[in-house]
C-alpha positions in Angstrom: -6.9 -9.3 -15.3 -6.8 -5.6 -14.3 -5.3 -3.0 -16.5 -2.5 -2.4 -14.0 -1.6 -6.1 -14.1 -1.8 -6.2 -17.9 0.6 -3.2 -18.0 2.9 -4.9 -15.6 2.9 -8.1 -17.6 3.7 -6.2 -20.8 6.6 -4.4 -19.1 8.0 -7.6 -17.7 7.7 -9.3 -21.1 10.0 -6.7 -22.7 12.7 -7.0 -20.1 16.0 -8.9 -20.7 16.0 -12.2 -18.8 18.4 -10.9 -16.1 16.1 -8.0 -15.3 13.1 -10.2 -15.3 14.7 -12.3 -12.5 15.4 -9.2 -10.5 11.7 -8.1 -10.9 10.6 -11.6 -9.6 12.9 -11.3 -6.7 11.5 -7.8 -5.9 8.0 -9.1 -6.1 8.8 -11.9 -3.6 10.4 -9.3 -1.3 7.2 -7.2 -1.5 5.0 -10.2 -0.7 7.2 -11.1 2.3 7.0 -7.5 3.6 3.3 -7.5 3.2 3.0 -10.7 5.3 5.3 -9.3 8.0 3.5 -6.0 8.0 0.1 -7.6 8.5 1.2 -10.3 11.0 0.3 -9.9 14.7 3.1 -7.9 16.4 3.6 -10.5 19.1 4.6 -13.0 16.3 7.4 -10.8 14.9 10.9 -11.4 16.2 12.5 -8.0 16.3 16.1 -9.0 17.2 18.1 -11.6 18.9 17.1 -10.5 22.4 13.4 -10.6 21.5 13.8 -14.1 20.1 15.5 -15.2 23.4 12.7 -13.7 25.5 10.0 -15.4 23.4 11.8 -18.8 23.6 12.2 -18.4 27.3 8.5 -17.6 27.7 7.6 -20.6 25.6 9.8 -22.9 27.7 8.2 -21.6 30.9 4.7 -22.1 29.5 5.7 -25.7 28.5 7.1 -26.4 32.0 3.9 -25.1 33.6 1.9 -27.5 31.4 0.4 -24.6 29.4 0.4 -26.5 26.1 -2.1 -26.9 23.3 -2.8 -29.7 20.9 -1.9 -29.3 17.3 -5.6 -29.1 16.4 -6.1 -26.2 18.9 -3.1 -24.4 17.5 -4.5 -24.7 13.9 -7.9 -23.5 15.0 -6.3 -20.3 16.5 -4.2 -19.7 13.4 -7.4 -20.0 11.3 -9.0 -17.3 13.5 -6.1 -14.9 12.9 
C-alpha cells in the first residue's frame, strides 16, 4: 500500500462513524466522476434533449436493421 493510501486509511480510522460514511460517499462520487470523465463523449447523455436524440437515432438504426449481436457489442465494449 502506498504512503498516501496509508495516510488516508489512518485519517479515516480516526473519524467518527458519521464522517466516515460521508468520506465513503465522497469516494464513490469521485469514482463515478472519473468513469464519466474517461467515457467516450458519445456515450454521455448531457440532458433530456440529448437523450431523446440518442434514443431516436437508436430506433432509426433498429428499423433499418442496423443491429448487432450481444457478442459483437461486448467485443466492441472490450476494445473501448
